DOPASE-25076 format. One record per residue (C-alpha): residue in one letter; x, y, z. Coordinates in steps of 0.05 Angstrom, whole numbers, padded with zeros to 5 digits, always signed. Layout:
N
AXYZ ...
This chain:
215
M-00350+00371+00093 P-00295+00390+00144 N-00225+00369+00126 P-00198+00331+00187 F-00131+00320+00153 Q-00121+00395+00144 T-00141+00408+00216 F-00088+00359+00241 A-00034+00377+00191 E-00038+00451+00207 N-00019+00438+00279 P+00001+00365+00288 S+00040+00374+00353 Y-00022+00403+00387 Y-00066+00343+00371 Y-00010+00294+00383 S+00001+00322+00453 K-00073+00330+00469 Y-00101+00265+00443 G-00042+00220+00429 Q-00033+00193+00499 R-00102+00162+00502 S-00110+00144+00429 P-00099+00072+00408 F-00074+00100+00342 R-00020+00144+00374 H+00036+00108+00337 Y+00003+00124+00270 M+00000+00199+00283 K+00075+00208+00270 N+00123+00166+00228 P+00075+00107+00222 N+00119+00071+00172 L+00180+00072+00217 Y+00137+00047+00274 D+00109-00010+00232 L+00179-00031+00214 G+00200-00035+00287 L+00230+00032+00307 K+00204+00053+00375 E+00171+00120+00384 S+00225+00141+00434 Q+00279+00130+00381 Q+00246+00170+00325 E+00271+00239+00347 D+00345+00221+00338 R+00364+00231+00265 G+00426+00188+00272 V+00385+00130+00300 V+00334+00138+00245 E+00387+00137+00190 K+00420+00075+00220 F+00352+00041+00223 I+00338+00057+00150 A+00407+00029+00131 K+00391-00034+00170 I+00324-00042+00134 A+00359-00031+00067 K+00405-00090+00082 E+00348-00135+00102 F+00303-00123+00042 D+00326-00135-00029 L+00268-00094-00055 V+00219-00045-00025 L+00157-00030-00067 I+00132+00042-00073 Q+00057+00051-00076 E+00059+00111-00123 Y+00099+00068-00172 F+00065+00002-00157 N+00067-00027-00227 E+00140-00008-00235 S+00155-00040-00168 L+00118-00104-00187 L+00161-00111-00250 L+00224-00108-00207 L+00193-00160-00160 K+00176-00205-00219 K+00247-00202-00244 L+00277-00214-00175 M+00232-00274-00162 C+00236-00302-00233 W+00160-00299-00239 E+00114-00297-00299 I+00070-00238-00317 D+00008-00274-00290 D+00041-00278-00221 I+00037-00202-00212 L-00033-00187-00239 Y-00081-00156-00190 L-00146-00117-00181 S-00147-00055-00137 K-00184-00064-00071 G-00195-00020-00011 K-00188+00045-00050 R-00209+00104-00008 S-00277+00133-00028 K-00275+00202-00060 K-00325+00223-00006 I-00269+00221+00045 R-00212+00245+00002 F-00185+00314+00013 D-00141+00361-00028 I-00071+00371+00000 D-00038+00436-00019 Q+00037+00450-00016 S+00034+00481+00053 L+00001+00418+00082 R+00052+00374+00047 E+00109+00414+00077 S+00076+00412+00146 I+00070+00336+00144 R+00141+00327+00116 K+00167+00368+00174 W+00124+00331+00225 S+00138+00260+00201 W+00209+00275+00177 G+00232+00204+00195 D+00182+00173+00147 V+00204+00224+00095 L+00276+00199+00102 L+00251+00127+00096 Y+00209+00142+00034 D+00262+00184-00001 H+00315+00130+00010 F+00274+00073-00020 N+00244+00116-00075 K+00315+00132-00096 T+00336+00059-00094 L+00273+00039-00133 W+00292+00084-00192 S+00363+00060-00189 K+00338-00011-00197 I+00293+00011-00254 R+00353+00040-00290 D+00390-00026-00279 Y+00331-00067-00305 G+00351-00058-00377 P+00323-00029-00441 S+00260-00073-00440 F+00231-00039-00379 Q+00181+00006-00414 T+00159-00051-00460 D+00149-00097-00401 L+00111-00043-00364 A+00064-00034-00423 E+00053-00109-00426 L+00036-00110-00351 E-00013-00052-00358 F-00046-00085-00419 N-00057-00149-00379 L-00083-00110-00319 N-00136-00080-00364 R-00152-00148-00391 I-00162-00176-00321 L-00204-00116-00302 N-00250-00124-00362 N-00256-00199-00351 C-00267-00201-00276 T-00311-00141-00262 V-00378-00114-00286 P-00362-00057-00335 N-00373+00014-00310 V-00397-00009-00242 V-00357+00017-00182 L-00390+00008-00114 D-00379+00058-00058 N-00396+00046+00015 R-00373+00117+00035 R-00308+00088+00062 E-00279+00053+00002 T-00295+00037-00070 Y-00294-00033-00098 F-00311-00071-00161 K-00370-00117-00173 L-00351-00188-00192 N-00368-00210-00262 K-00396-00279-00250 K-00380-00299-00321 G-00307-00283-00312 A-00249-00331-00303 P-00249-00375-00240 K-00190-00337-00211 C-00230-00272-00211 T-00264-00291-00145 H-00197-00298-00111 M-00171-00233-00141 L-00229-00195-00111 R-00224-00224-00041 N-00203-00176+00014 D-00139-00187+00052 L-00171-00216+00115 T-00211-00267+00077 F-00152-00286+00034 T-00107-00293+00095 K-00157-00341+00125 L-00158-00384+00062 I-00082-00387+00063 R-00082-00409+00135 I-00133-00462+00121 A-00089-00488+00065 Q-00027-00485+00109 Y-00054-00514+00174 G-00112-00556+00151 E-00165-00518+00189 E-00236-00533+00170 E-00270-00478+00132 E-00325-00447+00173 T-00390-00442+00135 G-00405-00371+00114 K-00340-00343+00142 V-00300-00344+00078 G-00335-00299+00029 L-00318-00250-00025 Q-00322-00189+00020 
């Protein structure tokens, strides 16, 4: 199967110039995280502007979670919010199918880091602050992390059918164990469905038959 990521990463400026203007996803072809946080495309080429924007974001957010260290990030969030362990339990959803995953060698990594250098500055800044907060967490961090991972496995075993991972060629997902705890249904809802349920609870909208499902 052709590797579209490699094709783009080997010459990103070419595809950005050729297809970016008419693509609805133009803003996600370069520095998508800065764009999502509010930095205009026209401002992303000025390093000074980017650094000031990152400093502004750092003042506005007490904690930024890092996906590669998601469980570690959740522990920091739990402590910041004075939550219990059950408040940060989750089941993975929307995980990209292996059928559309591609190997990324060092040269491709370097190409993307050079192309989306603004996002690299953003990531490196908050990755650094994450580990600083982990050091400040205290000596119980590794013990608390082990407890979280134990409970995540417990939820996985209770809420899903063992050894069954479904794949629709776009993403993989678990099959609900109908004998699991009542909260399992909620934990396996996708984000759009869960958002609708929250809005119904907030605004009193009537639930539309058949619109609020598991998938």
